[in-house]
DSSP file (Angstrom, degrees, kcal/mol; ACC not computed):
  #  RESIDUE AA STRUCTURE BP1 BP2  ACC     N-H-->O    O-->H-N    N-H-->O    O-->H-N    TCO  KAPPA ALPHA  PHI   PSI    X-CA   Y-CA   Z-CA
    1    1 A M              0   0    0      0, 0.0     2,-0.1     0, 0.0     0, 0.0   0.000 360.0 360.0 360.0 139.0   15.6   -4.6 -248.3
    2    2 A A        -     0   0    0      1,-0.1     2,-0.2   142,-0.0   142,-0.0  -0.468 360.0-110.1 -84.0 154.2   13.6   -7.7 -249.1
    3    3 A F        -     0   0    0     -2,-0.1    -1,-0.1     1,-0.1     3,-0.1  -0.594  20.0-135.1 -78.8 146.1   12.5  -10.2 -246.5
    4    4 A K  S    S+     0   0    0     -2,-0.2     2,-0.4     1,-0.1    -1,-0.1   0.731  88.8  32.8 -76.1 -21.4   14.3  -13.6 -246.7
    5    5 A A  S >> S-     0   0    0      1,-0.1     4,-1.2     0, 0.0     3,-0.8  -0.993  75.8-129.8-137.7 143.7   11.1  -15.5 -246.4
    6    6 A K  H 3> S+     0   0    0     -2,-0.4     4,-2.3     1,-0.3     3,-0.3   0.866 107.3  59.4 -59.6 -38.6    7.5  -14.8 -247.6
    7    7 A Y  H 3> S+     0   0    0      1,-0.2     4,-2.5     2,-0.2    -1,-0.3   0.819 100.7  56.5 -63.8 -28.9    6.0  -15.5 -244.2
    8    8 A K  H <> S+     0   0    0     -3,-0.8     4,-2.0     2,-0.2    -1,-0.2   0.886 107.7  47.2 -69.5 -37.5    8.2  -12.8 -242.6
    9    9 A L  H  X S+     0   0    0     -4,-1.2     4,-2.6    -3,-0.3    -2,-0.2   0.920 112.2  50.3 -65.9 -43.9    6.7  -10.2 -245.0
   10   10 A I  H  X S+     0   0    0     -4,-2.3     4,-1.5     1,-0.2    -2,-0.2   0.925 110.7  49.2 -60.3 -45.2    3.2  -11.5 -244.3
   11   11 A N  H  X S+     0   0    0     -4,-2.5     4,-0.5     1,-0.2    -1,-0.2   0.897 111.7  49.8 -60.5 -40.4    3.9  -11.2 -240.5
   12   12 A H  H >X S+     0   0    0     -4,-2.0     3,-1.5     1,-0.2     4,-0.6   0.909 105.2  55.4 -67.0 -41.8    5.2   -7.7 -241.0
   13   13 A I  H >X S+     0   0    0     -4,-2.6     4,-2.0     1,-0.3     3,-1.1   0.843  97.7  65.5 -60.5 -32.2    2.2   -6.6 -243.1
   14   14 A R  H 3X S+     0   0    0     -4,-1.5     4,-2.2     1,-0.3    -1,-0.3   0.756  88.7  67.3 -62.9 -23.7    0.0   -7.7 -240.2
   15   15 A V  H << S+     0   0    0     -3,-1.5    -1,-0.3    -4,-0.5    -2,-0.2   0.891 109.9  36.3 -59.9 -37.9    1.6   -4.9 -238.1
   16   16 A H  H << S+     0   0    0     -3,-1.1    -2,-0.2    -4,-0.6    -1,-0.2   0.831 121.6  43.0 -85.6 -35.4   -0.1   -2.4 -240.4
   17   17 A T  H  < S-     0   0    0     -4,-2.0    -2,-0.2     2,-0.1    -3,-0.2   0.740  94.4-135.1 -85.1 -22.3   -3.4   -4.2 -241.0
   18   18 A G     <  +     0   0    0     -4,-2.2    -3,-0.1     1,-0.3    -4,-0.1   0.543  46.0 160.9  78.6   6.2   -4.0   -5.4 -237.4
   19   19 A E        +     0   0    0     -5,-0.2    -1,-0.3    -6,-0.2    -2,-0.1  -0.390  18.0 179.6 -64.1 134.0   -4.9   -8.8 -238.7
   20   20 A K        +     0   0    0     -3,-0.1    14,-0.3    -2,-0.1    13,-0.1  -0.715   9.0 166.0-136.0  82.8   -4.7  -11.5 -236.0
   21   21 A P        +     0   0    0      0, 0.0     2,-0.7     0, 0.0    13,-0.2   0.510  51.6  86.1 -81.8  -3.9   -5.7  -14.8 -237.6
   22   22 A F  E     -A   33   0A   0     11,-2.3    11,-2.5    13,-0.0     2,-0.3  -0.864  60.0-172.4-106.3 112.7   -4.4  -17.1 -234.8
   23   23 A S  E     -A   32   0A   0     -2,-0.7     2,-0.3     9,-0.2     9,-0.2  -0.795  26.1-118.8-107.8 142.8   -6.9  -17.7 -232.0
   24   24 A C        -     0   0    0      7,-2.7     6,-0.5    -2,-0.3     5,-0.1  -0.616  18.1-157.4 -74.7 134.2   -6.5  -19.4 -228.7
   25   25 A T        +     0   0    0     -2,-0.3    -1,-0.1     4,-0.1     3,-0.1   0.427  53.3 118.0 -96.1   0.2   -8.9  -22.4 -228.5
   26   26 A F  S >> S-     0   0    0      1,-0.1     3,-1.8     2,-0.1     4,-0.5  -0.447  80.5 -92.4 -66.2 140.8   -8.9  -22.6 -224.7
   27   27 A P  T 34 S+     0   0    0      0, 0.0    -1,-0.1     0, 0.0    -2,-0.1  -0.271 104.5   0.0 -57.3 135.0  -12.5  -22.0 -223.3
   28   28 A D  T 34 S+     0   0    0     -3,-0.1    -3,-0.1     1,-0.1    -2,-0.1   0.642 101.9 109.0  62.6  19.3  -13.2  -18.4 -222.4
   29   29 A C  T <4  +     0   0    0     -3,-1.8    -4,-0.1    -5,-0.1    -1,-0.1   0.944  41.7 176.7 -86.0 -63.8   -9.7  -17.2 -223.4
   30   30 A G     <  +     0   0    0     -4,-0.5     2,-0.1    -6,-0.5    -1,-0.1   0.469  22.4 148.0  77.0   0.9  -10.4  -15.2 -226.6
   31   31 A K        -     0   0    0     -8,-0.1    -7,-2.7     8,-0.0     2,-0.3  -0.459  27.1-165.1 -72.7 142.5   -6.9  -14.1 -227.2
   32   32 A V  E     -A   23   0A   0     -9,-0.2     2,-0.3    -2,-0.1    -9,-0.2  -0.922   1.5-160.9-127.7 153.9   -5.8  -13.6 -230.8
   33   33 A F  E     -A   22   0A   0    -11,-2.5   -11,-2.3    -2,-0.3     3,-0.0  -0.960  24.8-143.3-138.3 150.0   -2.3  -13.3 -232.3
   34   34 A A  S    S+     0   0    0     -2,-0.3     2,-0.4   -14,-0.3    -1,-0.1   0.742  92.1  48.0 -80.6 -25.4   -0.8  -12.0 -235.6
   35   35 A R  S  > S-     0   0    0      1,-0.1     4,-1.4   -13,-0.1     3,-0.4  -0.943  72.6-140.0-122.6 138.8    1.9  -14.8 -235.5
   36   36 A S  H  > S+     0   0    0     -2,-0.4     4,-2.3     1,-0.2     5,-0.2   0.837 104.5  61.8 -62.8 -32.0    1.5  -18.5 -235.0
   37   37 A E  H  > S+     0   0    0      1,-0.2     4,-2.1     2,-0.2    -1,-0.2   0.886 101.5  51.7 -61.5 -38.0    4.7  -18.5 -232.9
   38   38 A N  H  > S+     0   0    0     -3,-0.4     4,-2.4     2,-0.2    -1,-0.2   0.870 108.1  51.1 -68.4 -35.7    3.0  -16.1 -230.4
   39   39 A L  H  X S+     0   0    0     -4,-1.4     4,-2.6     2,-0.2     6,-0.3   0.918 109.6  50.7 -64.0 -42.7    0.0  -18.4 -230.1
   40   40 A K  H  X>S+     0   0    0     -4,-2.3     5,-1.9     1,-0.2     4,-0.6   0.880 110.5  49.0 -63.5 -37.6    2.4  -21.3 -229.5
   41   41 A I  H ><5S+     0   0    0     -4,-2.1     3,-0.6     3,-0.2    -1,-0.2   0.932 111.4  50.4 -64.8 -44.2    4.1  -19.3 -226.8
   42   42 A H  H 3<5S+     0   0    0     -4,-2.4    -2,-0.2     1,-0.2    -1,-0.2   0.903 117.5  38.2 -59.9 -43.5    0.7  -18.4 -225.2
   43   43 A T  H 3<5S-     0   0    0     -4,-2.6    -1,-0.2    -5,-0.1    -2,-0.2   0.470 109.0-124.1 -87.6  -1.8   -0.4  -22.1 -225.2
   44   44 A R  T <<5 +     0   0    0     -3,-0.6     2,-0.4    -4,-0.6    -3,-0.2   0.741  53.9 161.0  62.5  25.2    3.1  -23.2 -224.2
   45   45 A E      < +     0   0    0     -5,-1.9    -1,-0.2    -6,-0.3    -2,-0.1  -0.641  15.2 173.8 -77.9 129.7    3.1  -25.5 -227.3
   46   46 A K        +     0   0    0     -2,-0.4    14,-0.2    -3,-0.1    13,-0.1  -0.680   8.5 162.8-136.7  80.1    6.6  -26.6 -228.3
   47   47 A P        +     0   0    0      0, 0.0     2,-0.9     0, 0.0    13,-0.2   0.594  54.3  84.0 -78.8  -9.4    6.3  -29.1 -231.1
   48   48 A F  E     -B   59   0B   0     11,-2.3    11,-1.9    13,-0.0     2,-0.3  -0.789  63.2-168.7-102.6  99.4   10.0  -28.9 -232.2
   49   49 A Q  E     -B   58   0B   0     -2,-0.9     9,-0.2     9,-0.2     8,-0.1  -0.603  32.4 -99.8 -86.4 144.2   12.2  -31.1 -230.1
   50   50 A C        -     0   0    0      7,-3.0     4,-0.1    -2,-0.3    -1,-0.1  -0.373  25.7-146.9 -58.7 136.6   16.0  -30.9 -230.2
   51   51 A E        +     0   0    0     14,-0.1    -1,-0.1     2,-0.1     5,-0.0   0.431  64.1 110.9 -90.1   0.3   17.3  -33.7 -232.5
   52   52 A F  S >  S-     0   0    0      1,-0.1     3,-2.1     2,-0.0    -2,-0.1  -0.623  82.2-103.6 -77.0 129.7   20.5  -34.1 -230.5
   53   53 A P  T 3  S+     0   0    0      0, 0.0     3,-0.1     0, 0.0    -1,-0.1  -0.272 103.8  12.6 -56.1 129.5   20.5  -37.5 -228.6
   54   54 A G  T 3  S+     0   0    0      1,-0.3     2,-0.5    -4,-0.1    -3,-0.1   0.250  95.6 118.3  90.3 -12.6   19.7  -37.0 -224.9
   55   55 A C    <   -     0   0    0     -3,-2.1    -1,-0.3     1,-0.1    -3,-0.0  -0.772  39.8-174.1 -91.4 127.9   18.6  -33.4 -225.2
   56   56 A L        +     0   0    0     -2,-0.5    -1,-0.1    -3,-0.1     2,-0.0   0.310  37.1 130.7-103.0   7.3   15.0  -32.9 -224.1
   57   57 A R        -     0   0    0     -8,-0.1    -7,-3.0     8,-0.0     2,-0.3  -0.345  36.7-166.0 -65.3 141.7   14.7  -29.2 -225.1
   58   58 A K  E     -B   49   0B   0     -9,-0.2     2,-0.3    -2,-0.0    -9,-0.2  -0.916   0.7-158.3-128.1 155.9   11.6  -28.3 -227.2
   59   59 A F  E     -B   48   0B   0    -11,-1.9   -11,-2.3    -2,-0.3     3,-0.0  -0.938  27.1-130.0-137.9 154.5   10.8  -25.1 -229.1
   60   60 A A  S    S+     0   0    0     -2,-0.3     2,-0.3   -14,-0.2   -20,-0.1   0.723  95.6  23.8 -75.7 -22.0    7.8  -23.2 -230.5
   61   61 A N  S  > S-     0   0    0    -13,-0.1     4,-1.4     1,-0.1     3,-0.2  -0.967  76.3-118.7-144.2 161.0    9.4  -23.0 -233.9
   62   62 A S  H  > S+     0   0    0     -2,-0.3     4,-2.4     1,-0.2     5,-0.1   0.800 108.7  60.3 -70.7 -29.5   12.0  -24.7 -236.0
   63   63 A S  H  > S+     0   0    0      2,-0.2     4,-2.3     1,-0.2    -1,-0.2   0.889 104.7  49.2 -69.0 -36.2   14.3  -21.7 -236.3
   64   64 A D  H  > S+     0   0    0     -3,-0.2     4,-2.4     2,-0.2    -1,-0.2   0.891 111.1  50.8 -66.2 -37.9   14.8  -21.5 -232.6
   65   65 A R  H  X S+     0   0    0     -4,-1.4     4,-2.2     2,-0.2    -2,-0.2   0.916 109.5  50.8 -63.4 -41.6   15.5  -25.3 -232.5
   66   66 A K  H  X S+     0   0    0     -4,-2.4     4,-0.6     2,-0.2    -2,-0.2   0.920 110.9  47.6 -63.4 -43.9   18.1  -24.8 -235.3
   67   67 A K  H >< S+     0   0    0     -4,-2.3     3,-1.0     1,-0.2     4,-0.2   0.912 112.2  51.1 -61.9 -41.9   19.8  -21.9 -233.4
   68   68 A H  H >< S+     0   0    0     -4,-2.4     3,-2.6     1,-0.2     4,-0.4   0.867  96.1  69.6 -62.3 -37.5   19.8  -24.1 -230.2
   69   69 A S  H >< S+     0   0    0     -4,-2.2     3,-1.4     1,-0.3    -1,-0.2   0.742  84.6  70.9 -58.2 -22.4   21.4  -27.1 -232.0
   70   70 A Q  G X< S+     0   0    0     -3,-1.0     3,-1.1    -4,-0.6    -1,-0.3   0.721  83.8  68.7 -68.3 -19.1   24.6  -25.1 -232.3
   71   71 A V  G <  S+     0   0    0     -3,-2.6    -1,-0.3     1,-0.2    -2,-0.2   0.731  95.8  56.3 -69.9 -18.6   25.2  -25.5 -228.6
   72   72 A H  G <  S+     0   0    0     -3,-1.4    -1,-0.2    -4,-0.4     2,-0.2   0.487 108.4  52.1 -90.0  -4.1   25.7  -29.3 -229.2
   73   73 A T  S <  S-     0   0    0     -3,-1.1     0, 0.0    -4,-0.2     0, 0.0  -0.698  87.9-115.3-120.7 175.5   28.5  -28.7 -231.7
   74   74 A S  S    S+     0   0    0     -2,-0.2     2,-0.3     2,-0.0    -3,-0.1   0.393  74.3 126.6 -89.7   3.9   31.7  -26.7 -231.6
   75   75 A A        +     0   0    0     -5,-0.2    -2,-0.2     1,-0.1    -3,-0.0  -0.459  27.3 168.0 -68.4 124.5   30.3  -24.4 -234.4
   76   76 A K        +     0   0    0     -2,-0.3    14,-0.2     1,-0.1    13,-0.2  -0.726   3.0 171.9-132.7  81.9   30.4  -20.8 -233.5
   77   77 A P        +     0   0    0      0, 0.0     2,-0.9     0, 0.0    13,-0.2   0.552  55.0  83.2 -75.7  -7.1   29.6  -19.1 -236.8
   78   78 A Y  E     -C   89   0C   0     11,-2.1    11,-1.9    13,-0.0     2,-0.3  -0.808  65.0-173.5-104.3  98.6   29.3  -15.5 -235.4
   79   79 A D  E     -C   88   0C   0     -2,-0.9     2,-0.4     9,-0.2     9,-0.2  -0.674  27.0-121.6 -96.5 141.2   32.8  -14.1 -235.2
   80   80 A C        -     0   0    0      7,-2.8    40,-0.1    -2,-0.3    41,-0.1  -0.673  20.1-164.9 -74.7 129.7   33.8  -10.8 -233.6
   81   81 A K        +     0   0    0     -2,-0.4     2,-0.1    39,-0.4    -1,-0.1   0.294  44.5 126.6-101.6   8.7   35.6   -8.8 -236.4
   82   82 A S  S >  S-     0   0    0     38,-0.1     3,-2.4     1,-0.1    -2,-0.1  -0.455  76.2 -92.9 -67.5 138.2   37.1   -6.3 -234.0
   83   83 A H  T 3  S+     0   0    0      1,-0.3    -1,-0.1    -2,-0.1     3,-0.1  -0.283 109.2   6.5 -56.3 124.9   40.9   -6.0 -234.5
   84   84 A G  T 3  S+     0   0    0      1,-0.2     2,-0.5    -3,-0.1    -1,-0.3   0.418 102.0 113.9  83.7  -1.6   42.7   -8.3 -232.1
   85   85 A C    <   +     0   0    0     -3,-2.4    -1,-0.2     1,-0.1    -6,-0.0  -0.895  36.8 177.9-105.6 130.3   39.5  -10.0 -230.8
   86   86 A F        +     0   0    0     -2,-0.5     2,-0.1    -3,-0.1    -1,-0.1   0.064  31.2 134.5-119.5  24.0   39.1  -13.6 -231.6
   87   87 A K        -     0   0    0     -8,-0.1    -7,-2.8     8,-0.0     2,-0.3  -0.462  31.1-170.5 -77.6 148.2   35.8  -14.4 -229.9
   88   88 A S  E     -C   79   0C   0     -9,-0.2     2,-0.3    -2,-0.1    -9,-0.2  -0.939   3.0-157.3-134.8 157.1   33.0  -16.4 -231.6
   89   89 A Y  E     -C   78   0C   0    -11,-1.9   -11,-2.1    -2,-0.3     6,-0.0  -0.947  24.5-137.7-138.4 155.9   29.5  -17.1 -230.6
   90   90 A T  S    S+     0   0    0     -2,-0.3   -20,-0.1   -14,-0.2    -1,-0.1   0.631  93.4  40.7 -84.0 -14.5   26.8  -19.6 -231.4
   91   91 A H  S >> S-     0   0    0    -13,-0.1     4,-1.4     1,-0.1     3,-0.7  -0.993  75.0-131.6-138.9 140.4   24.0  -17.0 -231.6
   92   92 A P  H 3> S+     0   0    0      0, 0.0     4,-2.5     0, 0.0     5,-0.2   0.820 107.0  60.0 -62.2 -30.3   24.0  -13.5 -233.2
   93   93 A S  H 3> S+     0   0    0      1,-0.2     4,-2.2     2,-0.2     5,-0.1   0.861 102.6  52.7 -66.9 -32.4   22.4  -11.9 -230.1
   94   94 A S  H <> S+     0   0    0     -3,-0.7     4,-2.2     2,-0.2    -1,-0.2   0.891 109.4  48.9 -67.7 -38.6   25.5  -13.1 -228.1
   95   95 A L  H  X S+     0   0    0     -4,-1.4     4,-2.6     2,-0.2    -2,-0.2   0.914 109.8  51.6 -66.0 -41.9   27.8  -11.4 -230.6
   96   96 A R  H  X S+     0   0    0     -4,-2.5     4,-0.9     2,-0.2    -2,-0.2   0.913 110.4  49.0 -60.1 -42.2   25.7   -8.2 -230.4
   97   97 A K  H >< S+     0   0    0     -4,-2.2     3,-0.8     1,-0.2     4,-0.5   0.920 111.7  49.4 -62.4 -43.6   25.9   -8.2 -226.7
   98   98 A H  H >X S+     0   0    0     -4,-2.2     3,-1.7     1,-0.2     4,-0.8   0.887 102.6  61.6 -61.7 -40.3   29.7   -8.7 -226.9
   99   99 A M  H 3X S+     0   0    0     -4,-2.6     4,-2.6     1,-0.3    -1,-0.2   0.748  89.9  69.7 -62.5 -22.9   30.0   -5.9 -229.4
  100  100 A K  H <X S+     0   0    0     -4,-0.9     4,-3.0    -3,-0.8    -1,-0.3   0.824  92.6  59.1 -63.3 -29.6   28.7   -3.5 -226.8
  101  101 A I  H <> S+     0   0    0     -3,-1.7     4,-2.0    -4,-0.5    -1,-0.2   0.945 109.8  41.5 -62.0 -47.9   32.0   -4.0 -224.9
  102  102 A H  H  X S+     0   0    0     -4,-0.8     4,-2.4     2,-0.2    -2,-0.2   0.908 115.2  51.2 -66.1 -41.8   33.9   -2.7 -227.9
  103  103 A L  H  X S+     0   0    0     -4,-2.6     4,-2.7     1,-0.2    -2,-0.2   0.924 110.5  47.9 -62.7 -45.5   31.4    0.1 -228.5
  104  104 A N  H  X S+     0   0    0     -4,-3.0     4,-1.7     1,-0.2    -1,-0.2   0.886 111.7  50.8 -63.8 -38.2   31.6    1.3 -224.9
  105  105 A A  H  < S+     0   0    0     -4,-2.0     4,-0.3    -5,-0.2    -1,-0.2   0.906 113.3  45.3 -65.0 -40.9   35.4    1.2 -225.0
  106  106 A L  H >< S+     0   0    0     -4,-2.4     3,-1.1     1,-0.2    -2,-0.2   0.886 110.0  54.0 -70.2 -38.5   35.4    3.2 -228.2
  107  107 A K  H 3< S+     0   0    0     -4,-2.7    -1,-0.2     1,-0.3    -2,-0.2   0.843 109.8  48.3 -64.2 -32.7   32.9    5.7 -226.9
  108  108 A S  T 3< S+     0   0    0     -4,-1.7    -1,-0.3    -5,-0.2    -2,-0.2   0.445  87.0 112.4 -89.0   0.9   35.0    6.4 -223.8
  109  109 A S  S <  S-     0   0    0     -3,-1.1    -3,-0.0    -4,-0.3    -4,-0.0  -0.419  77.9-119.3 -72.4 152.4   38.2    6.9 -225.8
  110  110 A P  S    S+     0   0    0      0, 0.0    -1,-0.1     0, 0.0    -4,-0.0   0.586  78.6 109.7 -71.4  -9.4   39.6   10.4 -225.8
  111  111 A T        -     0   0    0     -5,-0.1     4,-0.1     1,-0.1    -2,-0.0  -0.360  53.4-160.4 -69.1 144.9   39.2   10.9 -229.6
  112  112 A S        +     0   0    0      2,-0.1    -1,-0.1    -2,-0.0     3,-0.1   0.394  60.4 109.0-101.3   0.5   36.6   13.3 -230.9
  113  113 A E  S    S-     0   0    0      1,-0.1     2,-0.1     0, 0.0    -2,-0.0  -0.441  84.2 -96.9 -72.4 148.2   36.7   11.7 -234.3
  114  114 A P        -     0   0    0      0, 0.0     2,-0.5     0, 0.0    -1,-0.1  -0.431  40.7-129.2 -61.4 141.9   33.7    9.6 -235.4
  115  115 A I        -     0   0    0     -2,-0.1    13,-3.4    -4,-0.1     2,-0.7  -0.843  12.1-142.3-100.9 125.7   34.4    5.9 -234.8
  116  116 A D  B     +D  127   0D   0     -2,-0.5     3,-0.3    11,-0.2    11,-0.2  -0.777  22.0 175.2 -91.5 116.6   33.9    3.6 -237.7
  117  117 A L    >   +     0   0    0      9,-0.8     3,-2.0    -2,-0.7     6,-0.5   0.110  45.4 114.4-104.2  21.1   32.4    0.2 -236.5
  118  118 A S  G >   +     0   0    0      1,-0.3     3,-1.2     7,-0.2     6,-0.2   0.746  64.4  73.0 -64.5 -19.3   32.0   -1.2 -240.0
  119  119 A F  G 3  S+     0   0    0     -3,-0.3    -1,-0.3     1,-0.2    -2,-0.1   0.669  80.6  75.1 -66.1 -14.8   34.6   -3.8 -239.1
  120  120 A T  G <  S-     0   0    0     -3,-2.0   -39,-0.4     4,-0.2    -1,-0.2   0.776  92.0-138.2 -71.7 -24.7   32.1   -5.5 -236.8
  121  121 A G  S <  S+     0   0    0     -3,-1.2    -1,-0.1     3,-0.3    -2,-0.1   0.365  91.0  76.7  80.6  -7.8   30.2   -7.1 -239.6
  122  122 A I  S    S+     0   0    0     -5,-0.3    -4,-0.1     2,-0.1    -3,-0.1   0.797  92.2  43.4 -99.5 -39.0   27.0   -6.1 -237.8
  123  123 A L  S >  S-     0   0    0     -6,-0.5     3,-1.8     1,-0.3     2,-0.2   0.485  87.4-154.5 -90.8  -2.2   26.8   -2.4 -238.5
  124  124 A G  T 3   -     0   0    0      1,-0.2    -1,-0.3    -6,-0.2    -3,-0.3  -0.478  69.4 -23.5  64.7-129.6   27.6   -2.5 -242.1
  125  125 A K  T 3  S+     0   0    0     -2,-0.2    -1,-0.2    -4,-0.1    -7,-0.2   0.198 105.0 122.3-101.3  15.8   29.1    0.8 -243.2
  126  126 A R    <   -     0   0    0     -3,-1.8    -9,-0.8    -9,-0.1     2,-0.2  -0.456  59.8-125.4 -78.2 149.3   27.5    2.8 -240.4
  127  127 A S  B  >  -D  116   0D   0    -11,-0.2     4,-2.2    -2,-0.1   -11,-0.2  -0.491  25.8-110.3 -84.9 163.8   29.6    4.8 -237.9
  128  128 A S  H  > S+     0   0    0    -13,-3.4     4,-3.4     1,-0.2     5,-0.3   0.831 118.6  60.1 -64.8 -30.4   29.2    4.3 -234.2
  129  129 A Q  H  > S+     0   0    0    -14,-0.4     4,-2.5     2,-0.2    -1,-0.2   0.929 107.1  45.2 -63.3 -43.3   27.6    7.7 -233.9
  130  130 A D  H  > S+     0   0    0      2,-0.2     4,-1.8     1,-0.2    -2,-0.2   0.925 115.1  49.5 -61.7 -43.2   24.8    6.6 -236.2
  131  131 A Y  H  < S+     0   0    0     -4,-2.2    -2,-0.2     1,-0.2    -1,-0.2   0.945 114.3  42.3 -62.6 -50.2   24.6    3.3 -234.3
  132  132 A V  H  < S+     0   0    0     -4,-3.4     3,-0.5     1,-0.2    -1,-0.2   0.899 113.0  54.4 -64.9 -40.6   24.4    5.0 -230.9
  133  133 A A  H  < S+     0   0    0     -4,-2.5    -1,-0.2    -5,-0.3    -2,-0.2   0.841 128.3   8.4 -63.9 -34.0   22.0    7.7 -232.1
  134  134 A S     X  +     0   0    0     -4,-1.8     4,-1.9    -5,-0.2    -1,-0.2  -0.402  58.7 154.7-154.9  71.1   19.5    5.3 -233.5
  135  135 A R  H  > S+     0   0    0     -3,-0.5     4,-2.1     2,-0.2     5,-0.2   0.905  85.3  52.6 -62.0 -42.3   19.7    1.5 -232.9
  136  136 A T  H  > S+     0   0    0      1,-0.2     4,-2.4     2,-0.2    -1,-0.2   0.930 108.9  47.9 -62.6 -46.6   16.0    1.1 -233.4
  137  137 A N  H  > S+     0   0    0      1,-0.2     4,-3.0     2,-0.2     5,-0.2   0.881 108.9  55.5 -63.2 -36.3   15.9    2.9 -236.7
  138  138 A Y  H  X S+     0   0    0     -4,-1.9     4,-2.0     2,-0.2    -1,-0.2   0.937 108.7  47.1 -60.7 -45.8   18.9    0.8 -237.9
  139  139 A V  H  X S+     0   0    0     -4,-2.1     4,-2.3     1,-0.2     5,-0.3   0.933 114.8  46.1 -61.7 -45.3   17.0   -2.4 -237.2
  140  140 A M  H  X S+     0   0    0     -4,-2.4     4,-2.8     1,-0.2    10,-0.2   0.899 111.4  51.1 -67.2 -39.6   13.8   -1.1 -238.9
  141  141 A E  H  < S+     0   0    0     -4,-3.0    -1,-0.2     1,-0.2    -2,-0.2   0.859 113.5  47.6 -63.6 -33.2   15.7    0.2 -242.0
  142  142 A T  H  < S+     0   0    0     -4,-2.0    -2,-0.2    -5,-0.2    -1,-0.2   0.897 126.8  22.6 -74.5 -40.7   17.4   -3.2 -242.2
  143  143 A Y  H  < S+     0   0    0     -4,-2.3     2,-0.5    -5,-0.2    -2,-0.2   0.593 104.6  82.8-107.7 -12.2   14.3   -5.4 -241.9
  144  144 A C     <  +     0   0    0     -4,-2.8  -142,-0.0    -5,-0.3  -135,-0.0  -0.828  37.6 166.6-101.0 126.7   11.4   -3.2 -242.9
  145  145 A M        +     0   0    0     -2,-0.5    -1,-0.1  -136,-0.1     2,-0.1   0.225  47.3  98.4-119.3  13.9   10.6   -2.7 -246.6
  146  146 A C  S >  S-     0   0    0      1,-0.1     3,-0.7  -134,-0.0     4,-0.1  -0.208  90.1 -93.9 -90.4-172.4    7.2   -1.2 -246.4
  147  147 A E  T 3  S+     0   0    0      1,-0.2    -1,-0.1     2,-0.1    -3,-0.0   0.322 100.9  93.5 -86.8   8.7    6.3    2.5 -246.6
  148  148 A C  T >  S-     0   0    0      4,-0.1     3,-1.1     1,-0.0    -1,-0.2   0.626  83.0-138.3 -78.2 -11.4    6.3    3.1 -242.9
  149  149 A L  T <  S-     0   0    0     -3,-0.7    -8,-0.1     1,-0.3    -2,-0.1   0.869  71.4 -48.2  55.2  41.0   10.0    4.3 -243.0
  150  150 A G  T 3  S+     0   0    0    -10,-0.2    -1,-0.3    -4,-0.1   -10,-0.1   0.574 113.7 114.3  82.4   9.1   10.8    2.4 -239.9
  151  151 A Q    <   +     0   0    0     -3,-1.1     2,-1.0     1,-0.1    -2,-0.1   0.526  54.0  84.7 -89.6  -4.8    7.9    3.7 -237.9
  152  152 A C              0   0    0      1,-0.2    -1,-0.1   -12,-0.0    -2,-0.1  -0.793 360.0 360.0 -99.0  96.6    6.2    0.3 -237.5
  153  153 A S              0   0    0     -2,-1.0    -1,-0.2  -138,-0.1    -2,-0.0   0.431 360.0 360.0-121.2 360.0    7.7   -1.5 -234.6
């Protein structure tokens, strides 16, 4: 699977090369980072202020600001696709947390059949057994396109 943005591929390649081009400029610190966002977190730099009037929140990167901006609207673009559930969320991590409720309910059901969670929209066509067995590998298979086969985390 391809990365959606070139900088994400570059950041990922740094996992393998060990390159850390972002240095802290504070005297006697010496810390270096592979990602500029991590340097900003380290220095507590938050140059991206929320654009909603009256909101004073600031963020280290524009994508976090964009995700935050949804709290100021009624937009909840991340919908639970579980049958009979109509919950929506402003952030994908909130939906993932919510999906654990459905997963735990299904895992505790008396059926011995594999449970298909493809309806969630998160797991794609994977079964819950695959999901439970290897959440980490699923994430790496989804986002990693190098030759590490999901071993670079």
